[in-house]
C-alpha positions in Angstrom: 150.3 136.1 99.5 150.1 137.1 103.1 150.3 134.7 106.0 149.9 136.0 109.5 150.2 134.2 112.8 148.5 135.9 115.8 147.1 135.3 119.2 150.2 135.1 121.3 150.6 136.8 124.6 151.6 136.5 128.3 149.8 133.7 130.2 150.2 132.1 133.5 151.2 128.4 133.8 148.1 126.3 133.3 146.5 128.9 131.2 145.3 128.8 127.6 145.9 130.6 124.3 144.5 130.2 120.8 146.8 131.0 118.0 145.5 131.8 114.5 147.2 131.5 111.1 145.3 133.5 108.6 146.1 133.7 104.9 145.2 136.2 102.1 145.8 135.0 98.6 146.3 131.4 99.5 143.6 128.8 100.1 144.9 127.0 103.2 142.5 124.1 102.7 144.7 122.7 99.9 147.9 122.6 101.9 149.3 120.8 104.9 149.9 123.5 107.5 152.5 123.3 110.3 152.8 125.2 113.5 156.4 125.6 114.6 158.0 127.3 117.6 161.5 128.5 118.4 162.6 129.3 122.0 165.6 131.5 122.7 168.8 129.5 122.2 167.0 126.5 120.8 166.3 125.2 117.3 162.9 125.6 115.7 160.7 122.6 116.1 157.4 121.5 114.6 154.7 121.5 117.3 151.8 120.4 115.2 150.7 119.8 111.6 147.4 119.3 109.9 147.0 117.7 106.5 145.0 119.3 103.7 141.3 118.9 104.1 141.2 116.0 101.6 143.6 114.0 103.7 142.6 115.1 107.2 144.9 113.8 110.0 146.7 115.8 112.6 150.1 115.4 114.2 151.7 116.6 117.4 155.1 116.6 118.9 155.2 114.4 122.1 155.6 117.3 124.5 152.3 118.9 123.5 150.1 115.9 123.0 146.9 116.1 125.0 147.4 119.8 125.5 147.4 121.4 122.0 144.8 121.0 119.3 145.2 122.0 115.7 142.1 122.8 113.6 140.8 124.6 110.5 138.1 127.0 109.8 137.7 126.8 106.0 135.2 129.7 105.9 137.7 131.9 107.5 140.7 130.4 105.7 142.4 130.1 109.0 144.3 127.4 110.9 144.2 127.4 114.7 146.4 126.1 117.5 144.5 125.8 120.7 147.0 125.6 123.6 145.8 124.4 127.0 147.7 123.6 130.2 150.5 125.8 129.1 153.9 125.4 130.7 156.9 127.7 131.0 158.7 125.5 128.5 156.1 126.4 125.9 157.5 129.9 125.8 158.6 130.6 122.3 157.9 132.4 119.1 155.3 130.5 117.2 155.1 130.4 113.4 152.7 128.8 110.9 153.8 127.5 107.5 152.1 125.9 104.6 153.9 122.9 103.2 154.6 122.0 99.6 153.0 118.6 100.1 149.3 118.1 101.0 150.3 115.8 103.9 152.5 116.3 106.9 155.5 114.1 107.5 154.7 112.0 110.5 158.0 112.5 112.3 158.1 116.1 113.6 161.9 115.9 113.6 162.1 115.4 109.9 162.4 118.5 107.8 159.6 119.1 105.3 159.7 121.5 102.4 157.7 124.6 103.1 155.8 126.6 100.5 157.6 129.8 101.4 161.2 130.4 102.5 160.3 133.2 104.9 158.9 132.4 108.3 157.2 135.7 108.8 157.1 137.5 112.2 155.4 134.8 114.1 153.6 135.4 117.4 155.2 135.4 120.8 153.9 133.2 123.6 155.2 133.7 127.1 154.2 131.4 129.9 155.2 132.9 133.2 153.8 133.6 136.6 
């Protein structure tokens, strides 16, 4: 199984980026998928989560509500994170992870068991002028 997060880069404050989480060997539709981020010197936090296709529902941490949108493209076996109105505090490495459960825990501060122990390389988002 290969899971790859991509789409990061350098963007000015107020700009947009779209991150992709593509999988080979794993059908993402059957899993809840979380997007996480870790800024230098800070703990990793869950930014957003989307339930499996049968359960729908999406979740966002308070700081990104109204700015970020998580979605799926089943045909491409990919989960996206559209990030608009980016702020310097959004600067971090971003990671995607499938969960063991088909639904996301509602509270982003609650640990949820991931399908894989490894976080992978992630993708770096830098918001700076």
